[in-house]
Phi, psi and omega in degrees: 000128180272175177247156179226162180256133175238122179249136179216153179257125180229158180298145181299322179294320178296317179299320178299317179295320178297320178299318180296312180299317180295317181297323178300332182258004180067035184239163170281161178300319180300312180297320180297314181295316180298315180298320179296317178295320179297316180297317180296318178297318178298315180301317179295316180293322179295315179298318179298320179294319178296315179300316179296320179296316178297321177296316183297315183270356180065038183297136175271114184266005178283151182292151179294153180296147180289143182272000000 
């Protein structure tokens, strides 16, 4: 898998917040942003997989009746 360059223009205040978040984790802003995007992508793929599994098995997602 190769790498590609993504360039983006962001607000100065957002960049400052990203720097703070990255510094708290001992990361560069670039690494912090990439890790955040990877985590978000994983969350979306996981939710899609759960939805497909529920569709396949016909899972009833409504809460059980109160006793």
